[in-house]
C-alpha positions in Angstrom: -17.2 -25.7 -29.7 -14.6 -27.8 -32.1 -11.3 -29.6 -31.1 -9.6 -26.7 -32.8 -11.5 -23.6 -30.6 -10.9 -26.2 -27.9 -7.2 -25.3 -28.0 -7.0 -22.7 -29.4 -4.8 -19.8 -26.4 -3.2 -16.9 -26.9 0.1 -16.8 -28.6 1.7 -15.3 -24.6 0.8 -18.6 -23.8 4.4 -20.9 -24.1 5.7 -17.3 -23.2 4.1 -17.8 -19.8 4.2 -21.5 -19.6 8.6 -21.1 -20.1 8.7 -18.7 -17.2 6.4 -20.3 -14.8 8.8 -22.6 -15.9 11.8 -20.9 -14.8 10.0 -19.9 -11.7 9.1 -22.9 -10.8 13.2 -24.1 -11.6 14.5 -21.6 -9.5 12.3 -22.6 -6.5 13.5 -25.6 -7.6 17.2 -24.9 -7.3 16.4 -22.9 -3.1 15.1 -26.0 -2.1 17.6 -28.1 -3.6 19.8 -25.7 -1.6 18.7 -27.8 1.6 17.4 -31.3 0.3 21.2 -32.8 -1.4 23.2 -32.4 1.4 20.8 -34.0 3.2 20.2 -36.7 0.6 23.8 -37.0 0.6 24.6 -38.1 4.3 21.9 -40.2 3.2 24.5 -41.8 1.2 27.4 -42.3 3.0 25.3 -45.0 5.1 23.2 -46.7 3.4 23.5 -46.1 -0.7 20.6 -48.3 -1.6 17.9 -45.7 -0.7 20.4 -43.4 -0.9 20.1 -43.5 -4.8 16.1 -44.4 -4.5 16.1 -41.2 -2.8 17.6 -39.1 -5.8 16.5 -41.0 -8.2 13.1 -39.5 -6.6 14.8 -36.2 -5.9 14.8 -35.9 -9.7 11.9 -36.9 -10.7 9.4 -35.1 -8.6 9.2 -32.1 -11.0 7.7 -34.6 -13.0 4.7 -35.3 -9.9 5.1 -31.4 -8.8 4.1 -29.8 -12.3 1.5 -32.3 -12.6 0.3 -31.5 -9.2 0.6 -27.6 -10.3 -1.6 -28.2 -13.5 -4.4 -30.3 -12.0 -5.4 -27.6 -9.4 -4.6 -25.0 -12.0 -7.2 -26.4 -14.3 -9.4 -26.6 -11.6 -9.3 -23.6 -10.2 -9.8 -21.8 -13.6 -12.9 -24.6 -14.7 -14.7 -23.2 -11.7 -15.5 -20.2 -13.9 -16.5 -22.4 -17.6 -19.8 -23.5 -16.5 -19.9 -26.5 -18.5 -16.5 -27.8 -17.4 -18.3 -26.3 -13.2 -20.9 -29.4 -14.1 -18.0 -31.8 -13.9 -16.9 -33.4 -10.9 -12.9 -33.4 -11.2 -11.0 -36.4 -9.5 -8.8 -35.3 -6.4 -5.3 -37.2 -7.9 -4.2 -35.8 -11.2 -5.5 -37.6 -14.1 -2.6 -38.2 -17.4 -3.0 -35.2 -19.3 -1.8 -33.7 -15.8 0.7 -36.0 -15.8 1.8 -35.6 -19.0 1.4 -31.9 -18.9 4.4 -33.7 -15.8 6.6 -35.2 -18.0 7.1 -32.5 -21.1 7.7 -30.0 -18.1 10.5 -32.7 -16.7 11.7 -32.2 -20.5 11.3 -29.0 -20.9 13.1 -28.5 -17.6 16.4 -30.8 -18.6 16.1 -29.7 -22.6 16.4 -26.1 -22.0 19.0 -26.8 -19.2 21.8 -27.6 -21.3 20.4 -26.5 -24.9 20.7 -22.4 -23.0 23.9 -23.5 -21.6 25.6 -24.3 -25.2 23.8 -21.9 -26.6 26.0 -18.9 -23.8 28.5 -21.5 -24.9 28.5 -20.0 -28.9 27.8 -16.6 -28.1 30.5 -16.6 -25.5 33.4 -18.6 -26.3 36.1 -19.9 -24.3 39.7 -18.8 -24.5 41.5 -21.7 -26.5 43.8 -22.9 -23.9 40.8 -23.1 -21.3 38.8 -26.4 -21.1 35.5 -27.0 -22.5 33.7 -28.8 -19.0 35.6 -26.0 -17.3 34.1 -23.1 -20.1 31.0 -24.5 -18.6 30.9 -24.3 -15.5 32.3 -21.3 -16.0 29.2 -20.3 -17.7 26.1 -22.4 -15.5 27.9 -20.7 -12.7 28.4 -17.0 -13.7 25.8 -14.8 -11.6 25.2 -11.4 -14.6 24.8 -13.8 -17.1 21.8 -16.1 -15.2 20.4 -12.9 -14.5 20.1 -12.0 -17.7 21.0 -14.1 -21.2 20.8 -17.3 -20.0 17.3 -16.8 -18.5 15.9 -14.7 -22.3 17.6 -17.7 -23.7 16.2 -20.2 -21.5 12.7 -19.1 -21.3 12.7 -18.6 -25.5 13.8 -22.4 -25.8 11.9 -23.8 -22.8 8.8 -21.2 -24.7 9.7 -22.4 -28.0 9.0 -26.2 -26.8 5.9 -25.9 -25.3 4.6 -24.4 -29.0 5.7 -27.2 -30.4 4.1 -29.6 -28.3 1.2 -27.2 -28.3 1.1 -27.5 -32.2 1.4 -30.6 -32.0 -0.9 -31.6 -29.8 -3.5 -29.6 -32.2 -2.9 -31.3 -35.6 -3.2 -34.5 -33.9 -6.1 -33.3 -32.6 -7.3 -32.5 -36.0 
């Protein structure tokens, strides 16, 4: 099997990746409601330890996505006879770690870009400050549940499609 066939996937895969990443971000936001206040208290008691804990928390999606990628590929490899013969390492490999870093990048970029897209679609009144308008767009539940979600997933899907195409062209 050539590398070209190995890297081909249905065209909906980037959209699925974007939707799964948005689901992960939603779960991460729910966890943040519990974890961030605890980290804030830690910061007040020990600023250095609190800063290190916040850094670890902000970077934690990299590891979580890498683990999910590793487990997902391990599960899917059970259905491929050629890959079943090879043993899969217990810890995530470089490919899964790369997926974690790319997922973290896609979360950050999609969040920022979708906020600015919504600012362009729904510009603030001239007298309202830009920072206040950005906060309004970011916290408007009506938009988050509909347009913001769609824009966010489409941006993330575009990033995944570009990454897949780049990987495919470098394999040639």
